[in-house]
N, C-alpha and C positions, 0 to 999 in steps of 0.2 A: 428425559435424555440424557445420557451416559456417552463420557467421552472417551477413548481408549489412544496406548502410546502406540502411535511406529513404530519402534523396537520390541513392543511385548504386547502384543493384540489381549492376554488376560487383564492386562489393567485396565480397568474402569471407575472413572470416577464424577462424582456432579459435576453439573454443569459451572456451578459456586467454585468448585478446585477448581476445574481447567481454565474459568476467565483469572480469578484471582492468586493463582500460583503460577500459572501460564505454561511449564514447563515437567513431565515428567521426573522424576528422578533417577529412570535413565538413558535421561538425556534425548529421547525419540522426541516426538510434534503430536502433540494432544490431535486427534482426530473424531469427527460425530459417527457413534456407533452407526445408526442410520442414518441413511442422507434418502429424504420424502421427495416422491412424485409429485410438484403439483399439480400435473392433469391440465389437459389442450383445455380446458375452458379458460381455466388462469390466464393460460397465456393471448388466449384469445381474445381477455375481455381488459386487459392494462392501457392501455392503448390512449386513456386520459387520467391514468392513474400515477400520482404525484411519487416518488423514491421512497418519503414516510410511508405509505400508501401500502403498495411492494415490500419496504423493510416489514412493515408490523403484519402481513401474513404469509412472507418466509420465514420470519419468525416465530409467529405460531407454529407453521406446521413441524418447526424446526424443535424448537420449545417444549410442545406440548403444555403442560400446566406446570411448569416451572416456577413462573410469574406469572402473576392474574392476570388475564387478558385486556382486563381494565387499564393495569397499571404496565403490562407492557406496549401498547398501542400510546399512556400518555410517554413513554420513556421514548419509542422510536423518532415520533413526532417530535419531541425536544429536542430529540440528538438532528434532524432535519427540518432543522426552518430554509434552508434551501431548497434547491432541485440540481441536480443535473442534465442539461438539456445536448441536444443532437443539433449539431448544425450544419447545415447542408453545404461543402464547396461546388459538387457536381450533383445534382440532386439523383438520386437513385442509385449514385457512383461510389460518391467518396465524400466522406461523412468526418466530422470530428465532432466526440461526446465531449464536453466540457465540464471541468471533475474540479474546478478552483473557482467555485461559485460560497464555497466555504471560508470562513474567518484566515483563517492561512493561507488561502490560493490557492490549496494544492489539494491533492484526489486523497490525500491520507488523512483530510479529516472529516468522512464519511466512518474510516474505520478508528479515530481514536477519539470523538463525541458521541459513539453506538457505544465504546467500550467503555468510554465515562462517566454514561448513562447506567450501564448495566451494573459497573463495579459499586457505583452512588448505590447506588436500591440494595444489594447483595452488604455493601457495606452498614447500613441501614439499618439491616434485618439483625446482625450482626455483634455486631457494638465492634467493629474486628479495622485494624489502620496493617494499608503495606504501604509498604517502600517500593515505584516502579523504576525500575532502569530501564534506559534506551540508548539504541545504538541507531545514530543518524549520519545519511551519507547526503544529507540536505534539505526534506522536505518532513522528512515523520520529526523530527526533532522539535520547529518550528507547532504544528497539525495535535500535536501531544502537548506542547506548555501550551499553548490555546485550552486545548480540550479538558485537559487535567485540573487548568488553572483554578484556586479556592478550592478544588471540591473538598468535603471534608473526608478526613480522615484519609490520605489519600498524599506522600512523601516525590517527586520529581527524581532523577536522576539522570539530567542529558548527555549521552558519550556521543561528543562529535570529532572528525580528523582537522588537526587545523591547515589550515592555507585551501580546505575543501569542501569547503561550502561557500557559496554566494556571499555577499555584505549583507541582505535584506535576511536569507534565510538565516545568517547567524542570527542577526536582531534579533529575530522572532523568537530564538531559543535561549538569548544571555540577554535579556535587558527587562522579564516582565517579573522575576523577583517572586518574592513571597513562598509560594512552596514550591517551586523550581529553582533547580540547581545544574546546572552547564560547566561540565568538563570540557577543555578545549587539549585534546589528546596526538602528542605527536608520533601520529603514525598514518593509516589509514583506514579506513572504513571497516575489514576485514578487523585490523584491529581491536578496532572497540569493539566489534560484535564477537571478538572473543573472549576478552574480558565480561559482555558479559553472558555471556555463556557457560564462563568458566562461575563466577557470582550464585548463578542457581543450584550448580552443587557442592559446592564448601559450607561442610557441614556447621563451622563455627558462622557466619552470615545467616545460616537457616535457622542459625537457632535465635540470634541475634534481633533478627526481620521476616516479617512476614513478606516476600519480594514476590514483586510481580512482572511483566515484563507487558510493557507498551508497541513492542518490534512486531514484527508477520510470522514470528513464528509463535507467539500469541494468533492460536485461532481465533480468537473473538475478534483479532484484528481484521483477517479476510472476511467470518461472515457477512457483514456489513456491507463487503466489496463485488459481493456476487448482485448486490440489490441494483447496482448500477446496472450492469450488464442484462439485465432484465426491465430496465427502465429506457435502457438505451435501443433493444428489439423493437419493446412499444411504439416507442418514436417513430420506425424504417418498417414496417414489415408492413404496412401497405405499400408500399411499393409491389410487393408480391417474391423477391429475389433470394438465393439463398444466402444471409447473413454470415458478411467474416468482421473477425475482430481484431485490428494489430495495437500490441500492447506494449510498450516502449517497457523494460521489463531488464531488472538490477539482483532485487534477491527473488524475484517467481514471489510473489504475496499476489500480485495482483491474477497475473495468470493462474494459478491456483484458486483464486477468489473465482473468475470466470470456468475455471475447470465444475466448480464447485455447482454453481447456478446450471451448466449446463448436464450434469449429472441430478439439479434436479427436474430436468426436463424442457430444460431452456433450447427451444432449438438452430442449434449455431450452425452453419455449414463448415467453420474451416478456425482454427485462433492460429495467427499469427506472435512470432515473438522475436519483437524489433530489440534490437543490442547495442549497442558501444562496440570500442573493438573488447570490451570485457565478453567473449563470447563464447563460453564452456557452454552452455547449451545449444546454440545452432551449432559450435561444433560437433556438438553431442548425436544431433539430428545428423548430421551428415558423416559422424563414422561407426556411430552406437558406443564411443567410448567417455564418457563422465570426465575428463579431465581436471578439478581444478588448480586456480596458482592465483599467485597473486594480483590483485585489482591493479590497475592500468588507469591514472590519470585522463580525464574524458571533460569537454566541456559538456558534456550528458552529464553530471555529479552525482545527482540522484543513483544513478544505475552505478555505475564505478564498483560493482559487487565481484573477484573473483572466484568467492565462492559461497556460491549462493547458499541459502538454510533451508528456502521451501522448495527445491529442488526434488527432493526426500517426496515429499505430500504430491507433488502434480507426479511424480510418478506413480504415485500410489496412489494415486483418481481414474489409474488408467491400470492398476496390479500389475505394476512394473513389468508392463506388460510393451516394452521398445518398436513394435508395429503395430502394436493398439495404438503408442503416443504417438508414433507420428503421423497412420493413416489422417488424427484430428491437428494437427501442431509442424506448423510449420517454421525453420528459421531464418531471419536475413542478421546482416552485424553491416554496418557504415562504420566510417572513419570521422577526423573531426572537421576537414573539408567537404565531405558529402553530407553531414548535416546543416554549415554554413552553409552548403548553395539550395539547401529544399526549403529552409526558412526563409532565403531570397526569393525562393521560383511562390513556394503558399503565396508570399505574399504579394508578389505581383501578377499574378496569374490571378489569383482573392481577394486581394486587399486581405489579408485576414495574417493573422501576426503571433507566430507560435515562439514558445519556448525550445533548447534544445531538446528537451525530453521527447516531444509533441512530434517535431521535424523527423528525432529518428523514427517513432512508429507511423508519421506517412508514409518515410519511407517503406517501410518494411510492406503495407498497405500497396502502393505503385506496385514492388517488386512484382508480389504475387500475383495483383490484376494484369498486368503483363500477357502474363499465363492464362491465367484463367479469371475475361475479361465479364464475364456475365452474373457480378454477386454486386451486390451491396456490401458494399466498404465501409468499418465503424474504426478511426484512429482515434484512441483514447490522448485525449488533453489532458495531461495530467500534472500540468502548475501551469500561472498567470507569467504572460513574458515577464510585467514588470518585475519577480521576483531576479529578473536575470539580466536585467535593463543597457548595462551596459554592455554589454555583449552584442543583446539582442538588436539594439542601435545602432553595430560599428559595422553588422549585416545590410541590416534596411535600409539605412540610412534615413530613419525617421524615428522622431519623438518618442518613446513609451511610457505614458503618464502611468505613474502608480496612485491606487488609491490609497485615499484620504485614511482609513485604518492602517493601511502598516507604513506611511507616509514619518505617521506622527513618531512610531518608532524607531526608524532614521534618527532621531537628533535626542534617545535617550541611550545612555550610556551603557557600556557592554560590562555586561558582569561574568566573569570564567575562571576557571581552575583551573591552570595551566600541569600538566602533565606525565611522563613518562607513559609508555605500551607496557607497561610491568603491574602484571597481578598484586603483586603483596603492594603496592604503591595505593594503587587502587582499593585494596583492603580493609588497610589503614587507613583509609578518606572516611571509607562509610564507618567505621566502627568508629570513630574519631564520634561521628554523630547521632550516636545508639543512643 
């Protein structure tokens, strides 16, 4: 399997190179050279398959013999000791896909643990070391910190915007130590993301380090996220209705992953891009004009992205054809008050507790179903509500328990390095660790 750059399709690199270097030198994004179709028999037979079973089969189709089959199966099953269950709010009509059963209680555990397993394999083969740089708007940092903690040959630096992540999210990425360093940036997520992207094109840094990314700019964050769309379909296909997915969206990696599953043959009827007031893509679907802008702070902070990196991948998967994209993708956006109301409504109607991101996804699904009624809807529940404990409790007026594994983190001291959103300062900080 080879991977090419979205900026220059003539560039071809190996699976190992795309995984460990993350970004092409031309600042494009890597995409798989071919996207295999899994075939109807596969999708008809997955009802009882686990996330790991599905992940192994799809990985095998994508990577061919890049990793021996027995090792690949071992790596995928090691990455996914948990599942991604679909829970019915209204059977056959409205469901949530719970993606928070991994160690950091967020959907990004799926991508982070898969990447850690794959990177560990190739580093073991080559005896190389890599330095992972990752920007987070909330959940990525915790998932990466926990997924890569203690992995030999890997050092991780996480950049996050000060005051813009929840207390529990911050604890997840600032209390582990070992090979994990947290940088608290005086700025926005977009500032953090810009620092990381610039680092990957800096000649001196690339001479000193083998840099890699665990953000969704790395194609190996997205590939495993496609697996749970397939796993979800397997759990609802017996209803015999067209299946639609509503994805809470910020950097648009999750939706790009769903599109990859669609390109591999998953019979999805419609995607719904559900955003907060960082509504660049829903506005694009309305007007045909893509206009990134500075991010706006909201209560669904992991989606506070004004210039989504994966937009280019999303359009690329639809051959950069606006009309084709618009046929498969609907977009809706909601403010904080609407989000809080949805959290309250879901709890009152279904006795189900949602985080604010999940509530945005639910709102998008309900908006779509207001017009398209006879569909089986799945809204992605991207984070455990305990990660937003104070907010959730203030909305539903009911205590939210923190799982024991995370409650322990709340008593650990925070360890972060404060810095400005300045690349020269960031670069000097990295060089001091060389």
